[in-house]
C-alpha positions in Angstrom: 19.1 -14.6 -24.7 22.1 -16.4 -26.3 23.0 -19.5 -24.4 26.7 -18.5 -24.1 25.8 -15.4 -22.1 25.8 -15.7 -18.3 23.5 -12.7 -17.9 21.9 -9.8 -19.8 23.3 -6.3 -19.3 21.1 -3.3 -19.7 22.9 -2.4 -23.0 22.7 -5.9 -24.5 21.8 -5.6 -28.2 19.2 -8.4 -28.2 15.6 -7.7 -28.7 12.4 -9.6 -29.7 11.7 -9.7 -33.4 9.1 -7.1 -34.3 7.2 -9.4 -36.6 6.9 -12.2 -34.0 3.3 -11.9 -32.7 4.3 -13.7 -29.5 6.7 -10.8 -28.7 3.9 -8.3 -27.9 4.7 -8.2 -24.2 8.4 -7.5 -24.8 7.6 -5.0 -27.5 5.3 -3.2 -25.2 8.0 -2.9 -22.6 10.5 -1.6 -25.2 8.0 1.0 -26.4 7.4 2.2 -22.8 11.2 2.6 -22.4 11.4 4.5 -25.7 8.5 6.8 -24.6 10.3 7.6 -21.4 13.4 8.6 -23.3 11.3 10.8 -25.7 9.5 12.5 -22.9 12.7 12.9 -20.9 14.3 14.7 -23.8 11.4 16.7 -24.9 10.0 17.8 -21.5 13.1 17.6 -19.3 11.7 14.8 -17.2 14.2 12.8 -15.1 13.3 9.3 -16.3 14.9 6.3 -14.8 13.9 3.0 -16.4 13.6 -0.1 -14.2 13.7 -3.2 -16.4 12.0 -5.8 -14.1 12.7 -9.5 -14.4 10.6 -12.2 -12.8 9.3 -11.6 -9.3 7.7 -13.8 -6.6 5.4 -12.4 -4.0 2.3 -13.0 -2.0 0.7 -10.3 -4.2 1.2 -12.2 -7.5 -1.7 -14.0 -9.2 -2.0 -17.6 -8.2 -4.0 -18.5 -11.3 -2.3 -16.6 -14.1 0.5 -16.9 -16.6 3.2 -17.0 -14.0 4.7 -20.4 -13.2 5.7 -19.5 -9.6 2.2 -18.5 -8.7 0.6 -21.6 -10.2 3.2 -23.8 -8.4 2.4 -22.2 -5.1 -1.4 -22.6 -5.7 -1.1 -26.2 -6.6 1.2 -27.1 -3.6 -1.0 -25.3 -1.1 -4.0 -27.3 -2.5 -2.0 -30.5 -2.0 -2.0 -31.2 -5.7 0.9 -32.3 -7.9 2.8 -29.4 -9.5 2.7 -29.6 -13.2 5.5 -28.0 -15.3 3.8 -27.2 -18.6 7.1 -27.2 -20.6 10.2 -29.4 -20.3 11.4 -27.7 -17.2 14.7 -26.6 -18.7 13.9 -22.8 -19.1 16.0 -20.7 -16.8 14.7 -17.7 -14.9 15.5 -15.7 -11.8 13.1 -14.6 -9.0 13.3 -11.5 -6.9 11.0 -11.3 -3.9 8.4 -8.5 -4.1 9.6 -6.7 -1.0 13.1 -6.6 -2.4 11.8 -5.3 -5.7 9.9 -2.5 -4.0 13.1 -1.5 -2.2 15.0 -1.5 -5.5 12.3 0.6 -7.3 12.2 3.1 -4.5 16.0 3.4 -4.5 16.1 3.8 -8.3 13.5 6.6 -8.1 15.6 8.4 -5.5 19.2 7.7 -6.6 19.0 6.3 -10.2 20.7 8.3 -12.9 18.2 10.0 -15.2 18.2 8.5 -18.7 19.6 5.2 -17.5 18.2 1.7 -17.5 18.6 -0.6 -14.5 17.9 -4.3 -14.4 15.7 -5.2 -11.4 16.0 -8.9 -10.5 17.9 -11.6 -9.0 21.0 -13.0 -10.6 20.5 -16.5 -9.0 19.4 -18.6 -12.0 17.2 -21.6 -11.5 15.4 -23.8 -14.0 11.6 -24.0 -14.0 11.9 -27.6 -12.8 14.2 -26.5 -9.9 11.6 -23.8 -9.0 8.8 -26.4 -8.9 10.9 -28.6 -6.8 11.7 -25.8 -4.4 8.0 -25.0 -4.0 7.1 -28.7 -3.5 9.7 -28.9 -0.8 7.9 -26.3 1.3 4.7 -28.3 1.9 3.9 -31.3 4.1 2.9 -33.8 3.0 5.0 -33.4 0.0 3.6 -33.1 -3.5 5.0 -34.5 -6.7 6.4 -32.5 -9.6 5.4 -33.7 -13.0 7.1 -32.4 -16.2 4.5 -32.5 -19.0 6.8 -32.3 -22.1 9.8 -34.2 -23.3 13.1 -32.2 -23.4 13.0 -30.0 -26.5 15.9 -30.1 -28.9 18.2 -27.1 -29.1 19.1 -24.5 -26.5 17.0 -23.8 -23.5 15.3 -20.5 -22.9 17.3 -18.3 -20.5 16.4 -14.9 -19.1 18.9 -13.8 -16.4 19.7 -10.2 -15.6 23.1 -8.7 -14.9 22.5 -6.6 -11.8 26.0 -5.1 -11.4 24.7 -1.7 -12.4 22.0 -1.7 -9.7 24.7 -3.1 -7.3 26.6 0.2 -7.7 23.7 1.9 -5.9 24.0 -0.6 -3.1 21.2 -2.8 -4.2 21.4 -6.5 -3.7 19.1 -9.5 -3.2 18.0 -9.5 0.4 15.7 -12.5 0.4 16.7 -15.9 -0.8 14.5 -17.8 -3.2 13.6 -20.3 -0.5 12.6 -17.5 1.9 10.6 -15.8 -0.8 8.7 -19.0 -1.6 8.0 -19.6 2.1 6.7 -16.1 2.6 4.5 -16.3 -0.5 3.1 -19.7 0.5 2.5 -18.5 4.1 0.6 -15.4 3.0 -1.5 -17.4 0.6 -2.2 -20.2 3.1 -3.4 -17.5 5.5 -5.6 -15.9 2.8 -7.2 -19.3 2.1 -8.3 -19.3 5.8 -10.1 -15.9 5.6 -13.9 -15.9 4.9 -14.8 -15.2 1.3 -17.4 -12.4 0.8 
């Protein structure tokens, strides 16, 4: 996402480079959207594409490739939160319950053949996310950034959600509330017997 853009609209002309092997996830999502368009045209299916941005929820993995889940895991364990990069990357986080509401609404009221961004437009850096998670535990844990600030523009991935807003969709749960709910659910899960 170019640094001078505030957010990405559904029709933004930016896409991952096809020869970049690190872009396989993005390419897979683009292919799925393309297949929806083909099936919609060929078989008359009413396809609505939901382009999901980052989510935070008690159902996300706490030991996977998602920074938010790893931060929650570490904070609940009373361990320092480690930011693997320089902390400058910017993302947005939509609570899972809000995302479910958005997806249901898009299935019912979204226009066939259209793409809708599903996400929050409240941008935060990865460092700010780590600090927000750390602020939810007592005693507090430290946040450690593992890499020096990288030269050049920082990575940004922020959706424009104006189109979804026309369907009455908006962020219902603040990031702080989403973090608290995610941490509470995972703290409770840690107390359950393991079978």
